[in-house]
N, C-alpha and C positions, 0 to 999 in steps of 0.2 A: 381674844383668840388670835388677833394679829401678832401680838408679841409671842404667844405660844408657838405659832407657826415659824416665826423668824428664828427663835431660839432653837427649835428642833432642826430646822433646815440648815442654818448657818453654823451652829455650834454643836450639833448632835447632842443636845441636852436631853436629860431625862426628867420629866416632871416629878418632883418629890411629893407634892400634893396638888390636887386640883382645887384652886380657890373657888371656881364656879360651883363645884359640887357642894361646897360648904356654905354657899349663900343661904341666908335665913329667910328671905322673902323674894318674890319675883322682881320687884322694881327697886330693890335695895342695891347699893353699891357694895363691892367686895371690900371688906375692911382689911387694913394692913397692906402688905405688899400684894400687887396684882398677879404676880407669878412667883412660884417657888420651884426652881429647877436645880439640878445638879449637873456638873460637867466634870468628867475625868480629864485632867490635864497634867502631863508630866508626872504621872503616878501619884497625883494629889487630887483630892476632891475639892471642887470649887462649888460654892453655894451661890446661885444666881437669884437675886431677889428683885423682881421687876416692878417697875412703875409705868403706868400708862395714863396719858391724858388725851382723850378723844375729843378734841376741841376744834373750833373754827379758826381761832386766832392763835398763831404760834407764840406771840409775845406773852399772852395770858397763860398758855400751856406751860411755857418755860418758868414763869413766875410761880405758878402753882406747884409745879413738880419740884422746883428747888426748895420751896417752903416745906413740902412733904419730905423731901430727902433730909432736910435739916432735922425735922421731927423724928423721922423713922430711923435715923442713925444715932439717936441718943441712947445712952446706956440702958435706961429703964425701959424704953420702948422696945429695944432689941431683945432684951431678956424676956419680956412678956410675949413678944411675937415668937421667939424661939420655943417657949413653953407650949404655945398654941400649935406651932408647926410639929413639934416632937410628938404631941399627942395624936396627930393625924397621920403619921408616917406608916408606910407599908412595912411591916416587920419582915416580910419575905424579900424585900428589895436588896440587891447586891450591895448597895451603898449604905444600908441601914446603920450598921455599927459605926462606920466612919462619921456619918452625919449626926447621929445621936451624940457621939463624943464631941464633935465640933459645937453642937448646940447646947451642950451641958452647961448649967449655970456656973460651974467651977472652971470652965475654959476661959482663959484671958481674952478680953475683947481685942487685944492686939493680934492674937492668933486668929480670931474670927475674921477681923478686917483683912488679914493677909489672904484669906480664903474666899472672901465675899466679892462678887461682882454685881453691879446694879445696872441692868439694861433698862434704858428709858425709851419708851416709844411715844412719840408725839405726832398727832395728826393736825392738819391745819388746812384751811381753804387757800389754795395756791393760785396766785396771779399767773404764774408760768403755765400751770396746767389749764387754767381757764382760757388763756390767750392762745392756746395751741390746739391744732386739730390733728397733728401727726408728730411723730418722733423724728425730727430732723435736726441738723446742726444748730439751728437757731433756738429750738426748744431745749436741746441739751445744754447749750450755753446758759440759757435763762434759768433752767432748773438748778444747774450747778452753782450759779451765782447766788440764787435765792437760798439754796441749802447751805452754802458756805457762810452767808450772812447770819443765818440762824445758828449754825455751829459756833461762830465767833461770839455771838451774844450769849449762847448757852455756856460756853467755856468761861466767859467773864462772870456769869452768875454762879456757876458751881465752884469757881475759884475762891469764892467767899465762904464756902462751907467750912464749918469748924472741924468736921471729921474727914480725914482723907479717905476717899473711897475710889475704887476702880469703876468707871462708868463706861457704858457703851450706848451711844445715841443712835436711835432708829427714827428717821423722819419719814412720814407718810403724807406726801402732798396730795390733796384731794381737789377735785373740781369743786365740789361743795360737800360738806359733811352731811347736810340734810338729804342730798341725793343718795349717798351711800347708806344712810340709816333707813331711808325709804325702801331701797332695793333689798337690803338685808332683811328687813321686816317682812317684805313681800315673799322673799325666798323661804324664810323660816315658816311662814304661814302655809306655804305650799307643801313643805315637808311634813307639817303636822297632819 
């Protein structure tokens, strides 16, 4: 949901399919890409295939997401994922014809990669957040330094990917992941 909100708010994206809707059991993880959105940019359709790692440790989140990116950008994986996505698209959506053409098995992957963006959202337990009680210059400097160190490491890891892809990194520093999970669970139970 965090990635969905970020994509909608920052890039005015339109969800192509709702991965949560297609979950096959309550406690299972979503298979494939975690978000499938489209963005109209410069009169072209961009396909945004998102990955999320809701982790406590930024280093582990980066390692795991880079491993998934390597697997998910392979030719066979993409073609299979595109078939699954195409079967779930809303036929009434304004982007439907363009997206079906892009996802067609006969469309060159070079053309697909020109139109694909992969937003990556990583959460982690942040020392900067934990050490701070207010947003002041000291906190802002600490969170900026922490974020830039993660970005540098992430850039090094994705630089080793075999397939060149456009990536957008979203970092969500948390006091603790367990606190957020507890609060979200409590709020969802209240809404039920």
